[in-house]
N, C-alpha and C positions, 0 to 999 in steps of 0.2 A: 860019484855024486849020489845024493839021496834021491829015492824015487818020489815022483809026484804025479798027480793026476792031471794030465794035460789034454784029456780027451776032447775038451771043448775049445782048445786053442786052434785058431784058424791059421792056415798056411800063409795067408796074405791079409794084411790090414791096411786100410786107407783111413787115416784119422786126420781131421781137418777142423779149422776154426781160427779165429783172429787172435785169440789169447794164447800166446806162446807158452805161458806157464801151465795151462791146462793140457796142452799137447805134450809138454815134457813130462807131466805127471803120468799121462797115459802110457808113454813110452817106458817110463820107469817101472810102472806096474807090470808091463809085459816082460821087461828085462829081469825083474825080481822073480817072476814065475819061472822063467827059463833058467835062471841061475841055479835053481834047485836040481836041474838035471844036466846042465851043461857048464863046462869050464869056459866062461865067456872071454877069458884072457886069450884063448886060442880060437874061439868060435863066434866071434862077433866082428862085423865090419860095418862101418858107417860111410855114407856118401852124402855129398851136397849136390842137390839136383842141378844147380846151375853149372856145375863143373863135371858132372858124371855122365857117362853114356849108358844107355839101356843095356848094351852088350856086357859092360863091366858088372853091372848090377845083377843081370841074369846069370852070368858066370859065377859070381859070388854066391848067389842063391842055390845054384846047382852043385856047389862044392860040398862034398861029404863032410860031416862034422868030424873033428879030431878027438878021438877017445871020449866021445860024449854022444848023448842021444839026439840032441838038437843043436841047431845053429841059428843065430840071430843076425839079420841084415836090416839096417835102418837107413832109410833115404829121406833126408830132410829137404824141404823145398821142391818136392816133386812137381808142383804146379809151375815151376820155372823151367822145367824140361820142355824140349820141343814136342810137338804133337806126334811126330814119328816115334820118338823115344817112349812117350806115354803109351802109344799104340803097341810097342814091343812089350812093355810091361803088362799091358792088358792081355796080350797073347800068352805071356808066362802065367798069368793068373788063371787061365783056363786049364792049365795042366801043371800046377806048381809042385815043386819038390816036397815030399811029405816030411822030410827031416829038417826043413828050414822054416823059420817064421820071418817073413818079409814084411817090414813095417814101413809104409809110405806115409809121409807127413806133408801136409799142405795147408796153406792159409785159406785158399779158395778152391772150390772144386765145381766143375760142370757136371751136374748129375745126369746129363744126357750123353756124357762122353763114354767111349768104349772102356776106358780104365775104370771109371766109377761102376759101370754096369757089371763088369767082370768081377770086381772085388765084392760088390754088393751081392752078387749071386752066391758068393761063398759065405755071406753073412759077416764080412769083415769091414764094411764101410760104416764109420761112426763120426758124427759131427759133435764137436765140443764147443758149443756157442758161449760167447761171453755173457756174463750175467746182464740182465736188463738193469737200467739205471737204478731202479728202486730195490734191486736184489743184492747190491754190493754189501750193505751192512750184514745181511744174513750170511753171506759168504765169509765175512770177517769173523763172525761168531763161530762158524764151522772151523776156520783156521785156528782160532784159539782153542777150540775144543780138541783139535788134533794134537795140541800140545798139553792137553790135560787141564786147560784153564777155562773158566766160565766168564765170558765177557758180557757186560750189560749191553742192552740195546743202545744206550746213550754213548757208551764207549765205542761201540762199533760205528755208529754214525759219525762220531767225532773223528775217528781215524780216516774214514772215507772222505769227509769234508777237508781234512788236512792234506791227504795224499792225492786224492782224485781217483779216477776209475782206471787204475793201472794195477792189475793183479800182481805183477812181478814186484812192484815197489811196495804194494800193500803187504805181500808175503814177507818182504824184508823188514818192514816196520813192525809187523807182528812179532818176528823173531826178537827184535830189539826190546819190545815191551815185555815179552816173556822173560827175557834175561833180567830186565829191570825189576819185575815183581818177585823174582826168585821162587821161593817155596809157597808163596801165597796162591790160593786157588782161584781167587776172583780178580778180574781186571776191571778197573773203574775208569770213568771219564778223566779223572785226575791223573791216573797212571799214563793214559794216552797223551794228555797235554804235557806231561813232564818229559816224555821221550820223543814224541813224533814232531818233527819240524813242519812248519806250515809252508810246504813247498809246492802245493798243487796250484795250478792256474785256476783262478776264480772263474766260474762259469755262470753267466746270467741265466742260462737254461736250467741249471741245477736249482737256482733260486726260484725260478718260475714253476718248476715241478713241485717244489716244497709248498709254494703258495697255492697251487692247484690242488695239492693233497691236503690242504688245510693243516699242515704241520707248522704251527706257529713258531716253535722254537728254532727249527731248522731254517725257516724262511727269514727270521730275524738275524740269525747268525750269518747266513750266506749274504743277505743284503748288507750287513755290517762289513763283511770282508770285501764285498764289491766296492762299497764307499771308501773303505780304508786303502784299497788298491788304486784309487784314483778315478773310479767310475763316477760319472756325473749322476747325482741324485735324480735330476730331471730326466736323464737318459734312462735310468732304471725305471723311473715312473712311466715313461713312454712305453717301454717294453712291457711293463705290468698291465697298462691299459690295453695294449694290443692283445695280450694274452687273455685278459678277462673278456674282451670282445669275441675272441675265438671261442671261448667257453660259452658265451651267450649264444653264438651261432650254432654250436654243437648241441646245446641244450634244446634249442628250438627245433633243430632237425630230428633230434631224438624224440621229442614230443609229437612230431609229425610222422614218426615211424619210418624215417628214411634209413635205408640200409647203410651200414658203416662204410662199405666199399664204394658207395656213391657220394660220400660226403666231401672227399678231398677237393674237387673243383669248386664245390659250393662254399667251402670254408677258406679256400685259397691257401691251403697248407699241403705239404708233401704227403703222399699216401701213407708212408711209414709213420707219420706223426698223428694220423687221425685217431687210431685206437687209443693212444695216450690222452689225446684231447677229449675224447668221449668219456674215458674213465674219469678224468678230472671234472668234467662238466657234471657228472652224476653225483659229485660231492656237494653240489649247490642246488638250491631251488632257483627258478627264474627271478623271483623277487630279491634274493640275496645277491645275485649277479648284478641286477639293476642298481641295487643299493651300493654295491662296490664301485660301479662306474660313476654314480653321482658323487660319492665321497672322494673318488680320485680327482674329479673335476675341481672340487673344493680345495684339495691339497695343492693342485697346480696353481690355482688362483692365489692362495695364501703364500705359496713359496715365491711366486714371481713378484708379488706386491711387497714382499718383505714382512707380511703380517705374521709369519710363523717361520721357525727354523725348518728348512726343507727336509733335512734328515729326520728330525724328530717327527715331523708331520707324516713322513712316509712310514716310519716305524709304527705310529699310531694307526695308520691306514692298514698296514699289514695285520696288526692285531685284530682290527675290526673285521677285515675280510676273512681271516682264518676262523674267527670265532663268532661273528655276528649271526644271531638267530639260530645257532647250532642246537641249543636246547629245544627251541620251539620246533625245529625241523625234525628232531628225533622223536619228540612227543607226538607230532602229527603223523609220523611214519612216511613223510614225503621223501622222495629221492630225486 
């Protein structure tokens, strides 16, 4: 085998996160590095945590490599192992075999556990978090870039809207689009529309996030998909009003300099949602939010009385809410 610098390679890794694709990529990178110095046909073993014992894993890790410098042992689903077995792996991590790279893969990890602390002491504990909701288009752009393609931001957003927030399926659809465009260097929104099927479940929360971000195009597209999928227009209207009211509350608390971590009970939203609500509230002035609520009341009255087509009225309201007063706000420098 060709020589390679593996001086920074840890004897034990604990990689974890909810996106299986990211974990598989991390394992693949380690495998590719070790393949430079080891014949992995004879020096690699894999285990499933739910079915494996710590004794079997430790024995595999302590086995000398066969005609190679290193050995690779991968354990998937280590978080499904018993506490006793995880403790045995923690004991191994305190005195690991220098010729083996033991890779422990988990969805969730208790950072206070013996196993985490033992591997973290070696520098081998790493979280691979799923992208945040607004980061998926950027991840799509990076995926295309890895194939030597340049995707427009519109193409990336269109793919996420069509597929949803499932990196494994996104990766598969990216491969399809790459094959479709052939030698072309650029990927457009039309390319995505031609290849990617509209298979993602429509999320009203994705629509509300686009509304709060004042992303008019995405908000209109997502609202249209909601309506086309059978969502009641007045139901979407009610959720929109509720969301705007939450932004009004967040905006008021921000102006009173209430700390973000104190806002959840005051806003009546889960703690994890507060930061996103505050970020969206900062996109509007109090006057703009008040105007959005007044206009929403008019939309409801017109729709229920039959004075206006409900869907068209909602679409006009979305445009108004996303764009109303934007120029004046930017000119005045208010946030």
